[in-house]
Backbone as CSV, one residue per row, in Angstrom:
resi,resn,N_x,N_y,N_z,CA_x,CA_y,CA_z,C_x,C_y,C_z
1,MET,-5.289,-19.322,7.516,-5.054,-18.546,6.309,-6.349,-18.352,5.527
2,VAL,-7.115,-19.398,5.394,-8.379,-19.322,4.658,-9.313,-18.316,5.303
3,ASP,-9.427,-18.353,6.628,-10.295,-17.412,7.343,-9.779,-15.983,7.206
4,ALA,-8.464,-15.815,7.231,-7.882,-14.481,7.113,-8.110,-13.901,5.726
5,LEU,-7.997,-14.727,4.704,-8.260,-14.260,3.344,-9.689,-13.751,3.221
6,GLU,-10.624,-14.501,3.770,-12.023,-14.089,3.707,-12.251,-12.801,4.482
7,ALA,-11.667,-12.698,5.670,-11.858,-11.507,6.498,-11.243,-10.270,5.866
8,SER,-10.176,-10.449,5.105,-9.477,-9.305,4.515,-10.227,-8.691,3.345
9,GLY,-11.104,-9.470,2.709,-11.822,-8.962,1.552,-10.990,-8.911,0.285
10,THR,-9.829,-9.535,0.297,-8.948,-9.472,-0.863,-9.521,-10.244,-2.048
11,GLU,-9.066,-9.884,-3.240,-9.421,-10.610,-4.459,-8.183,-11.188,-5.135
12,LEU,-7.007,-10.880,-4.576,-5.748,-11.274,-5.202,-4.803,-11.825,-4.142
13,VAL,-4.227,-12.990,-4.407,-3.366,-13.661,-3.431,-2.002,-13.936,-4.066
14,THR,-0.946,-13.518,-3.412,0.396,-13.809,-3.918,0.850,-15.176,-3.423
15,VAL,1.584,-15.869,-4.277,2.153,-17.168,-3.918,3.598,-17.205,-4.402
16,SER,4.467,-17.730,-3.570,5.880,-17.844,-3.925,6.106,-19.130,-4.705
17,ILE,6.578,-19.007,-5.921,6.802,-20.170,-6.761,7.850,-21.093,-6.158
18,ARG,8.823,-20.540,-5.482,9.876,-21.367,-4.888,9.359,-22.215,-3.731
19,ARG,8.184,-21.921,-3.239,7.621,-22.702,-2.132,6.598,-23.732,-2.613
20,LEU,6.400,-23.803,-3.917,5.435,-24.754,-4.459,6.162,-25.927,-5.098
21,ASN,5.596,-27.105,-4.946,6.136,-28.302,-5.578,5.503,-28.436,-6.957
22,LEU,6.185,-27.901,-7.961,5.638,-27.916,-9.311,5.916,-29.233,-10.027
23,GLY,6.814,-30.024,-9.462,7.165,-31.285,-10.099,6.164,-32.388,-9.830
24,ASP,5.526,-32.357,-8.667,4.587,-33.411,-8.291,3.251,-32.773,-7.946
25,ARG,2.331,-32.768,-8.897,1.036,-32.124,-8.696,0.187,-32.858,-7.656
26,GLU,0.499,-34.136,-7.400,-0.293,-34.928,-6.463,0.186,-34.780,-5.024
27,ALA,1.328,-34.131,-4.828,1.911,-34.036,-3.487,1.133,-33.077,-2.590
28,GLY,0.371,-32.207,-3.183,-0.375,-31.238,-2.390,0.460,-30.007,-2.093
29,SER,-0.196,-28.861,-1.959,0.507,-27.611,-1.664,-0.481,-26.621,-1.078
30,ILE,0.015,-25.440,-0.804,-0.839,-24.387,-0.246,-1.944,-24.000,-1.221
31,LEU,-1.722,-24.256,-2.508,-2.738,-23.934,-3.508,-4.026,-24.724,-3.304
32,ASP,-3.911,-25.866,-2.631,-5.098,-26.679,-2.373,-6.093,-25.967,-1.456
33,TYR,-5.619,-24.941,-0.746,-6.473,-24.236,0.211,-6.961,-22.893,-0.320
34,ILE,-6.577,-22.558,-1.560,-6.973,-21.274,-2.143,-8.018,-21.512,-3.215
35,ASP,-9.174,-20.921,-3.037,-10.281,-21.078,-3.967,-9.996,-20.265,-5.236
36,ARG,-9.640,-20.958,-6.307,-9.265,-20.273,-7.538,-10.466,-19.588,-8.199
37,GLU,-11.658,-19.996,-7.836,-12.851,-19.332,-8.362,-13.095,-18.000,-7.659
38,ARG,-12.554,-17.877,-6.489,-12.793,-16.680,-5.675,-11.618,-15.711,-5.689
39,TYR,-10.397,-16.240,-5.755,-9.200,-15.405,-5.683,-8.343,-15.571,-6.939
40,ASP,-7.878,-14.456,-7.467,-6.889,-14.496,-8.534,-5.505,-14.693,-7.912
41,LEU,-4.650,-15.411,-8.609,-3.302,-15.657,-8.110,-2.319,-14.657,-8.703
42,LEU,-1.383,-14.234,-7.877,-0.275,-13.398,-8.317,1.018,-14.099,-7.898
43,PRO,1.523,-15.014,-8.724,2.783,-15.669,-8.377,3.904,-14.649,-8.305
44,ASN,4.880,-14.892,-7.426,5.988,-13.952,-7.319,7.334,-14.664,-7.396
45,THR,8.344,-13.872,-7.664,9.690,-14.415,-7.855,10.547,-14.231,-6.608
46,SER,9.946,-14.285,-5.441,10.702,-14.087,-4.198,11.850,-15.090,-4.117
47,GLY,12.968,-14.627,-3.592,14.147,-15.476,-3.487,15.088,-15.354,-4.660
48,CYS,14.713,-14.583,-5.682,15.573,-14.401,-6.855,16.527,-13.220,-6.625
49,TYR,17.769,-13.413,-7.056,18.783,-12.370,-6.884,19.325,-11.865,-8.216
50,THR,18.870,-12.447,-9.321,19.301,-12.007,-10.647,18.097,-11.962,-11.577
51,ALA,18.238,-11.178,-12.639,17.178,-11.108,-13.642,16.960,-12.466,-14.288
52,LYS,18.044,-13.206,-14.510,17.941,-14.533,-15.132,17.079,-15.465,-14.291
53,ASP,17.299,-15.479,-12.981,16.487,-16.321,-12.097,15.026,-15.895,-12.097
54,ALA,14.790,-14.586,-12.108,13.419,-14.076,-12.104,12.682,-14.469,-13.383
55,LEU,13.368,-14.424,-14.519,12.763,-14.803,-15.793,12.373,-16.274,-15.790
56,LEU,13.286,-17.125,-15.324,13.010,-18.562,-15.277,11.827,-18.857,-14.355
57,THR,11.801,-18.205,-13.190,10.716,-18.422,-12.227,9.380,-17.973,-12.792
58,ALA,9.376,-16.854,-13.498,8.151,-16.354,-14.101,7.623,-17.315,-15.163
59,GLU,8.512,-17.849,-15.964,8.102,-18.809,-16.999,7.523,-20.073,-16.370
60,LEU,8.145,-20.557,-15.292,7.625,-21.723,-14.581,6.237,-21.440,-14.013
61,ALA,6.058,-20.237,-13.478,4.770,-19.871,-12.889,3.679,-19.840,-13.951
62,ARG,3.988,-19.258,-15.096,2.984,-19.179,-16.156,2.590,-20.563,-16.663
63,GLU,3.583,-21.436,-16.791,3.299,-22.780,-17.269,2.512,-23.592,-16.253
64,ALA,2.871,-23.444,-14.965,2.250,-24.271,-13.927,0.874,-23.773,-13.516
65,LEU,0.696,-22.448,-13.465,-0.534,-21.885,-12.920,-1.462,-21.311,-13.984
66,GLY,-0.951,-21.145,-15.183,-1.790,-20.650,-16.257,-2.173,-19.192,-16.128
67,VAL,-1.305,-18.384,-15.508,-1.573,-16.946,-15.378,-0.406,-16.162,-15.956
68,ASP,-0.722,-15.025,-16.567,0.304,-14.191,-17.178,0.854,-13.127,-16.237
69,ARG,0.157,-12.871,-15.126,0.629,-11.830,-14.212,1.731,-12.393,-13.320
70,ILE,2.684,-11.534,-12.984,3.801,-11.964,-12.148,4.285,-10.797,-11.292
71,LYS,4.446,-11.054,-10.011,5.068,-10.068,-9.131,6.576,-10.309,-9.180
72,VAL,7.322,-9.300,-9.573,8.758,-9.452,-9.791,9.531,-8.908,-8.597
73,GLU,10.208,-9.803,-7.920,11.124,-9.441,-6.843,12.521,-9.884,-7.262
74,VAL,13.445,-8.945,-7.291,14.858,-9.268,-7.507,15.620,-8.605,-6.370
75,ILE,16.035,-9.406,-5.421,16.618,-8.892,-4.183,18.119,-8.643,-4.347
76,GLY,18.580,-7.558,-3.728,19.989,-7.211,-3.853,20.833,-7.570,-2.650
77,GLU,20.184,-7.804,-1.495,20.962,-8.025,-0.274,20.097,-8.774,0.727
78,GLU,20.664,-9.760,1.406,19.884,-10.679,2.228,19.299,-10.059,3.489
79,GLU,20.032,-9.173,4.133,19.578,-8.662,5.430,18.438,-7.663,5.298
80,THR,18.530,-6.778,4.321,17.499,-5.755,4.151,16.417,-6.177,3.165
81,LEU,16.724,-7.132,2.294,15.806,-7.581,1.241,15.361,-6.437,0.330
82,LEU,16.240,-5.451,0.174,15.932,-4.341,-0.721,16.142,-4.768,-2.168
83,PRO,15.413,-4.169,-3.103,15.529,-4.563,-4.506,16.882,-4.185,-5.108
84,ASP,17.330,-5.021,-6.044,18.473,-4.699,-6.894,17.880,-4.011,-8.121
85,VAL,17.965,-2.697,-8.177,17.262,-1.929,-9.198,17.728,-2.295,-10.606
86,GLU,19.026,-2.446,-10.795,19.552,-2.763,-12.128,18.997,-4.099,-12.637
87,GLU,19.051,-5.123,-11.789,18.546,-6.438,-12.180,17.026,-6.426,-12.327
88,LEU,16.360,-5.663,-11.470,14.903,-5.558,-11.539,14.458,-4.965,-12.875
89,LEU,15.082,-3.876,-13.290,14.712,-3.233,-14.545,14.954,-4.162,-15.731
90,THR,16.055,-4.882,-15.690,16.364,-5.830,-16.763,15.304,-6.921,-16.846
91,ALA,14.955,-7.489,-15.687,13.966,-8.567,-15.645,12.610,-8.074,-16.125
92,CYS,12.174,-6.917,-15.648,10.853,-6.404,-16.003,10.745,-6.082,-17.486
93,GLN,11.779,-5.508,-18.041,11.763,-5.167,-19.462,11.590,-6.409,-20.324
94,GLN,12.301,-7.483,-19.976,12.200,-8.717,-20.745,10.854,-9.408,-20.537
95,LEU,10.337,-9.353,-19.315,9.052,-9.996,-19.028,7.903,-9.290,-19.736
96,VAL,7.960,-7.967,-19.828,6.943,-7.226,-20.572,6.954,-7.657,-22.035
97,LYS,8.146,-7.817,-22.599,8.267,-8.243,-23.994,7.730,-9.659,-24.198
98,LEU,7.784,-10.476,-23.137,7.289,-11.848,-23.223,5.789,-11.954,-22.969
99,GLY,5.145,-10.806,-22.773,3.695,-10.802,-22.647,3.157,-10.937,-21.236
100,PHE,3.995,-10.766,-20.234,3.543,-10.833,-18.844,2.910,-9.510,-18.413
101,GLN,1.960,-9.594,-17.490,1.514,-8.424,-16.740,2.465,-8.303,-15.548
102,VAL,3.295,-7.305,-15.548,4.393,-7.223,-14.586,4.034,-6.320,-13.411
103,PHE,4.160,-6.875,-12.205,3.926,-6.164,-10.953,5.265,-6.084,-10.209
104,PRO,6.040,-5.021,-10.388,7.387,-4.980,-9.818,7.439,-4.432,-8.391
105,TYR,8.117,-5.166,-7.520,8.442,-4.682,-6.170,9.688,-3.827,-6.298
106,CYS,9.587,-2.550,-5.887,10.696,-1.619,-6.122,10.902,-0.690,-4.931
107,ASN,11.971,0.082,-4.999,12.226,1.108,-3.994,11.224,2.252,-4.156
108,ASP,11.093,3.064,-3.121,10.218,4.240,-3.201,10.967,5.375,-3.891
109,ASP,11.352,5.110,-5.127,12.168,6.040,-5.916,11.394,6.423,-7.175
110,LEU,11.152,7.700,-7.359,10.340,8.174,-8.467,10.922,7.772,-9.815
111,ILE,12.227,7.923,-9.994,12.832,7.649,-11.294,12.699,6.177,-11.654
112,THR,12.921,5.291,-10.670,12.737,3.857,-10.924,11.303,3.561,-11.316
113,CYS,10.356,4.157,-10.612,8.942,3.936,-10.918,8.588,4.457,-12.308
114,MET,9.159,5.583,-12.705,8.895,6.130,-14.031,9.438,5.203,-15.118
115,LYS,10.613,4.639,-14.895,11.190,3.717,-15.874,10.350,2.453,-15.993
116,LEU,9.865,1.958,-14.867,9.019,0.760,-14.881,7.710,1.032,-15.615
117,GLN,7.132,2.196,-15.383,5.899,2.562,-16.076,6.143,2.685,-17.567
118,ASP,7.233,3.361,-17.947,7.507,3.619,-19.353,7.768,2.335,-20.142
119,MET,8.301,1.300,-19.484,8.576,0.052,-20.204,7.335,-0.840,-20.315
120,GLY,6.235,-0.427,-19.663,4.981,-1.137,-19.838,4.524,-1.997,-18.682
121,CYS,5.059,-1.793,-17.492,4.608,-2.559,-16.323,3.156,-2.213,-16.001
122,ALA,2.424,-3.202,-15.515,1.003,-3.008,-15.224,0.781,-2.129,-14.006
123,THR,1.762,-2.072,-13.140,1.667,-1.302,-11.903,3.073,-1.038,-11.403
124,VAL,3.207,-0.200,-10.403,4.463,-0.092,-9.656,4.135,-0.369,-8.199
125,MET,5.077,-1.010,-7.498,4.810,-1.439,-6.127,5.961,-1.017,-5.215
126,PRO,6.035,0.274,-4.887,7.111,0.740,-4.016,6.931,0.258,-2.583
127,LEU,8.045,-0.002,-1.922,7.996,-0.420,-0.518,7.668,0.771,0.373
128,ALA,6.981,0.504,1.469,6.758,1.520,2.496,7.956,1.562,3.436
129,SER,8.498,0.382,3.700,9.696,0.168,4.511,10.118,-1.280,4.244
130,PRO,11.254,-1.729,4.767,11.728,-3.078,4.433,10.706,-4.183,4.703
131,ILE,10.785,-5.237,3.911,9.872,-6.374,3.995,9.814,-6.916,5.423
132,GLY,8.617,-7.065,5.948,8.431,-7.661,7.261,8.814,-6.785,8.437
133,SER,9.211,-5.533,8.172,9.674,-4.667,9.268,8.521,-4.109,10.088
134,GLY,7.347,-3.941,9.493,6.212,-3.383,10.209,6.364,-1.914,10.566
135,MET,7.290,-1.208,9.909,7.545,0.192,10.253,6.615,1.167,9.545
136,GLY,5.787,0.672,8.655,4.853,1.553,7.972,5.527,2.422,6.931
137,LEU,4.805,3.438,6.466,5.286,4.317,5.409,6.273,5.325,5.991
138,ARG,7.568,5.098,5.741,8.607,5.912,6.369,8.902,7.191,5.598
139,ASN,8.595,7.217,4.310,8.897,8.417,3.525,7.686,8.838,2.702
140,PRO,6.699,9.442,3.344,5.492,9.845,2.615,5.758,10.872,1.523
141,TYR,6.845,11.630,1.636,7.152,12.644,0.634,7.543,11.994,-0.691
142,ASN,8.364,10.950,-0.617,8.693,10.206,-1.835,7.443,9.609,-2.456
143,PHE,6.584,9.055,-1.607,5.378,8.424,-2.129,4.465,9.445,-2.793
144,GLN,4.366,10.635,-2.234,3.514,11.662,-2.832,4.022,12.057,-4.214
145,MET,5.351,12.123,-4.379,5.903,12.419,-5.694,5.570,11.307,-6.684
146,ILE,5.692,10.058,-6.224,5.357,8.917,-7.083,3.887,8.978,-7.481
147,ARG,3.020,9.268,-6.531,1.590,9.326,-6.804,1.262,10.409,-7.826
148,GLU,1.946,11.537,-7.746,1.670,12.643,-8.654,2.125,12.361,-10.082
149,LYS,3.203,11.600,-10.243,3.813,11.416,-11.559,3.419,10.110,-12.247
150,ILE,2.989,9.123,-11.477,2.733,7.798,-12.032,1.244,7.628,-12.340
151,GLU,0.955,7.162,-13.545,-0.440,7.015,-13.972,-0.961,5.594,-13.800
152,VAL,-0.076,4.597,-13.817,-0.539,3.221,-13.585,-0.841,3.061,-12.098
153,PRO,-1.577,2.019,-11.714,-1.879,1.821,-10.291,-0.608,1.752,-9.443
154,VAL,-0.674,2.371,-8.269,0.444,2.360,-7.319,0.022,1.537,-6.100
155,ILE,0.752,0.471,-5.843,0.439,-0.435,-4.741,1.572,-0.402,-3.730
156,ILE,1.237,-0.133,-2.482,2.252,-0.176,-1.429,2.576,-1.635,-1.127
157,ASP,3.835,-1.996,-1.276,4.253,-3.381,-1.102,5.407,-3.432,-0.102
158,ALA,5.168,-4.008,1.052,6.184,-4.235,2.089,6.204,-3.134,3.139
159,GLY,6.267,-3.573,4.394,6.462,-2.658,5.504,5.227,-2.301,6.297
160,ILE,4.027,-2.623,5.789,2.809,-2.327,6.537,2.813,-3.147,7.827
161,GLY,2.558,-2.467,8.965,2.608,-3.147,10.251,1.263,-3.307,10.924
162,THR,0.426,-2.287,10.762,-0.873,-2.333,11.418,-1.890,-1.550,10.597
163,ALA,-3.120,-1.528,11.054,-4.201,-0.955,10.264,-3.991,0.530,9.956
164,SER,-3.462,1.285,10.887,-3.261,2.710,10.641,-2.266,2.955,9.515
165,ASP,-1.291,2.054,9.340,-0.349,2.174,8.225,-1.074,2.036,6.895
166,ALA,-1.974,1.067,6.822,-2.735,0.844,5.594,-3.642,2.034,5.288
167,ALA,-4.301,2.561,6.316,-5.188,3.710,6.120,-4.397,4.920,5.636
168,PHE,-3.230,5.154,6.220,-2.397,6.293,5.844,-1.962,6.179,4.384
169,ALA,-1.551,4.983,3.983,-1.129,4.770,2.598,-2.270,5.069,1.632
170,MET,-3.461,4.621,1.965,-4.607,4.861,1.097,-4.990,6.341,1.081
171,GLU,-4.872,7.017,2.211,-5.175,8.444,2.264,-4.232,9.244,1.370
172,LEU,-2.989,8.774,1.248,-2.016,9.464,0.406,-2.199,9.149,-1.075
173,GLY,-3.086,8.218,-1.390,-3.386,7.962,-2.792,-3.008,6.601,-3.325
174,ALA,-2.597,5.674,-2.464,-2.311,4.322,-2.941,-3.588,3.696,-3.504
175,ASP,-3.432,2.890,-4.536,-4.578,2.195,-5.106,-4.874,0.906,-4.358
176,ALA,-3.883,0.391,-3.648,-4.038,-0.835,-2.866,-2.815,-1.008,-1.978
177,VAL,-2.917,-1.915,-1.028,-1.752,-2.328,-0.248,-1.619,-3.849,-0.361
178,LEU,-0.392,-4.305,-0.429,-0.116,-5.734,-0.473,0.662,-6.074,0.785
179,LEU,0.171,-7.043,1.548,0.819,-7.340,2.816,0.635,-8.797,3.194
180,ASN,1.520,-9.250,4.067,1.441,-10.612,4.584,1.781,-10.658,6.066
181,THR,3.008,-10.233,6.398,3.517,-10.412,7.759,2.641,-9.742,8.806
182,ALA,2.098,-8.567,8.477,1.262,-7.852,9.446,0.073,-8.693,9.894
183,ILE,-0.400,-9.563,9.003,-1.524,-10.439,9.351,-1.028,-11.774,9.885
184,SER,-0.139,-12.427,9.148,0.306,-13.770,9.553,1.072,-13.750,10.868
185,GLY,1.706,-12.626,11.194,2.479,-12.530,12.423,1.725,-11.943,13.602
186,ALA,0.473,-11.534,13.372,-0.318,-10.950,14.460,-0.749,-12.037,15.447
187,HIS,-1.034,-11.636,16.679,-1.514,-12.600,17.677,-2.850,-13.209,17.244
188,HIS,-3.671,-12.397,16.563,-4.957,-12.876,16.073,-5.064,-12.496,14.590
189,PRO,-4.542,-13.339,13.705,-4.465,-13.004,12.281,-5.807,-12.639,11.646
190,VAL,-6.848,-13.365,11.969,-8.137,-13.098,11.332,-8.670,-11.727,11.744
191,GLU,-8.504,-11.372,13.008,-8.938,-10.058,13.465,-8.115,-8.955,12.795
192,MET,-6.809,-9.185,12.627,-5.971,-8.198,11.953,-6.350,-8.083,10.489
193,ALA,-6.682,-9.195,9.862,-7.114,-9.157,8.462,-8.362,-8.300,8.307
194,ARG,-9.285,-8.453,9.245,-10.520,-7.650,9.210,-10.193,-6.171,9.439
195,ALA,-9.271,-5.911,10.351,-8.861,-4.524,10.616,-8.241,-3.903,9.368
196,MET,-7.442,-4.672,8.641,-6.819,-4.159,7.418,-7.876,-3.825,6.364
197,ARG,-8.873,-4.671,6.270,-9.947,-4.400,5.306,-10.638,-3.083,5.624
198,LEU,-10.988,-2.884,6.865,-11.673,-1.654,7.267,-10.766,-0.441,7.092
199,ALA,-9.479,-0.613,7.382,-8.530,0.495,7.256,-8.368,0.922,5.805
200,VAL,-8.275,-0.044,4.912,-8.146,0.267,3.489,-9.393,0.987,2.985
201,GLU,-10.547,0.517,3.406,-11.790,1.169,2.997,-11.873,2.589,3.546
202,ALA,-11.519,2.744,4.824,-11.577,4.071,5.446,-10.607,5.033,4.766
203,GLY,-9.388,4.572,4.505,-8.399,5.418,3.851,-8.819,5.825,2.456
204,ARG,-9.419,4.901,1.743,-9.879,5.193,0.387,-11.011,6.214,0.403
205,TYR,-11.980,6.026,1.301,-13.087,6.983,1.403,-12.575,8.369,1.808
206,ALA,-11.610,8.403,2.731,-11.068,9.689,3.170,-10.368,10.406,2.024
207,ARG,-9.644,9.659,1.215,-8.964,10.244,0.059,-9.973,10.832,-0.917
208,LYS,-11.023,10.063,-1.209,-12.038,10.514,-2.158,-12.834,11.695,-1.610
209,ALA,-12.999,11.734,-0.279,-13.787,12.805,0.332,-13.080,14.148,0.265
210,GLY,-11.755,14.160,0.199,-11.015,15.408,0.145,-10.785,15.985,1.529
211,PRO,-9.707,15.582,2.218,-9.469,16.065,3.577,-9.148,17.556,3.610
212,ILE,-9.390,18.184,4.747,-9.097,19.604,4.895,-7.582,19.804,4.920
213,PRO,-7.103,20.989,4.541,-5.658,21.252,4.609,-5.198,21.360,6.053
214,THR,-3.966,20.982,6.314,-3.418,21.117,7.663,-3.000,22.565,7.901
215,ARG,-3.128,23.034,9.135,-2.780,24.400,9.497,-1.967,24.410,10.774
216,LEU,-1.134,25.412,10.918,-0.337,25.537,12.131,-1.187,26.026,13.299
217,TYR,-2.137,26.913,13.004,-2.967,27.488,14.057,-4.416,27.039,13.920
218,ALA,-5.181,27.304,14.994,-6.583,26.890,15.019,-7.427,27.721,14.068
219,LYS,-8.515,27.129,13.645,-9.515,27.850,12.864,-10.876,27.439,13.387
220,VAL,-11.706,28.450,13.717,-12.999,28.137,14.320,-13.836,27.297,13.369
221,SER,-14.564,26.376,13.939,-15.406,25.503,13.123,-16.878,25.901,13.186
222,SER,-17.223,26.865,14.080,-18.611,27.321,14.196,-18.731,28.731,13.642
223,PRO,-19.887,29.122,13.135,-20.074,30.485,12.631,-19.939,31.505,13.754
224,THR,-19.463,32.714,13.422,-19.247,33.761,14.426,-20.436,34.702,14.565
225,GLU,-21.416,34.601,13.654,-22.583,35.475,13.767,-23.366,35.179,15.052
226,GLY,-23.835,36.228,15.699,-24.673,36.061,16.875,-23.915,35.918,18.174
227,MET,-22.579,36.114,18.155,-21.806,35.995,19.393,-22.021,37.225,20.275
228,ILE,-22.007,37.012,21.576,-22.166,38.110,22.534,-20.836,38.814,22.705
229,GLU,-20.856,40.142,22.636,-19.653,40.935,22.832,-19.910,41.974,23.912
230,THR,-18.859,42.445,24.557,-18.955,43.547,25.511,-18.128,44.703,24.998
231,GLU,-18.474,45.949,25.473,-17.698,47.119,25.081,-16.279,46.991,25.599
232,LYS,-15.307,47.449,24.785,-13.916,47.393,25.228,-13.724,48.351,26.399
233,ARG,-12.931,47.943,27.359,-12.677,48.781,28.519,-11.269,48.530,29.017
234,THR,-10.742,49.483,29.768,-9.410,49.312,30.342,-9.540,48.589,31.670
235,THR,-8.392,48.206,32.229,-8.409,47.465,33.489,-8.929,48.332,34.630
236,SER,-8.873,49.649,34.474,-9.349,50.533,35.543,-10.864,50.737,35.486
237,ASP,-11.458,50.340,34.380,-12.906,50.502,34.256,-13.630,49.542,35.184
238,SER,-14.835,49.997,35.562,-15.669,49.112,36.361,-16.316,48.097,35.449
239,PRO,-16.781,46.990,36.000,-17.454,45.976,35.163,-18.592,46.605,34.397
240,PRO,-18.864,46.140,33.177,-19.928,46.740,32.363,-21.294,46.535,32.987
241,ALA,-22.114,47.558,32.828,-23.495,47.437,33.278,-24.242,46.527,32.312
242,ALA,-25.411,46.124,32.758,-26.182,45.187,31.943,-26.528,45.783,30.589
243,ASP,-26.789,47.134,30.561,-27.205,47.731,29.292,-26.037,47.916,28.332
244,GLU,-24.781,47.633,28.778,-23.627,47.740,27.885,-23.414,46.473,27.052
245,LEU,-24.070,45.377,27.464,-23.982,44.152,26.701,-24.824,44.284,25.431
246,ARG,-24.299,43.827,24.336,-25.068,43.927,23.101,-24.792,42.704,22.237
247,MET,-25.678,42.440,21.340,-25.543,41.372,20.395,-24.902,41.920,19.116
248,THR,-24.021,41.147,18.531,-23.332,41.618,17.326,-24.254,41.832,16.150
249,ASN,-25.345,41.073,16.127,-26.275,41.266,15.010,-27.491,42.058,15.447
């Protein structure tokens, strides 16, 4: 994990509060392996199914880790791990009022993202596809609408499977991607982490560079001046003589 974090170039690491032993600081935890001078922590409320649980988890995280930022996950169903939008909005609204920097994991739904932005969330984090599925960005059209309407940072959260998924998300205008399974589940996690770093950089540069528009038909990429042409003739004509060849310019 330590090597993968370094290879990825990340500056922000998510940690699940439910997986940390907050009662016994001497027992040791995954936090012992994360350099707090190098990486900022983003505790999350994974495993919460109600706004009440998410609020309690966020308060525990702030007290234990000394950070105000919180990634808010309020899950609605165990198999798909899709967000419960009603509970999510309730939790985020209250957390903003309590002074948290709120990073909400949400559906790729423009209206939900607009409501989260309007209530003061620091970012919106729409899923690309279900958590851990590795299916990549399944609905780029929804994401493009979100990108056009949302002014706070937009982070793709969940569903990234490989480097091309990350590059595609960045090309469409994502400000960042947040991922875990694509790296931790790879045969060579450190190599995948490095690939993700390069993909994010490439996608970002491509977005800033301004890609050409897509077209149904070909368009020549070389200038047409100076091309050799022959006089038009019918099929019954004999081949052109040498003096019939001419230069266009």
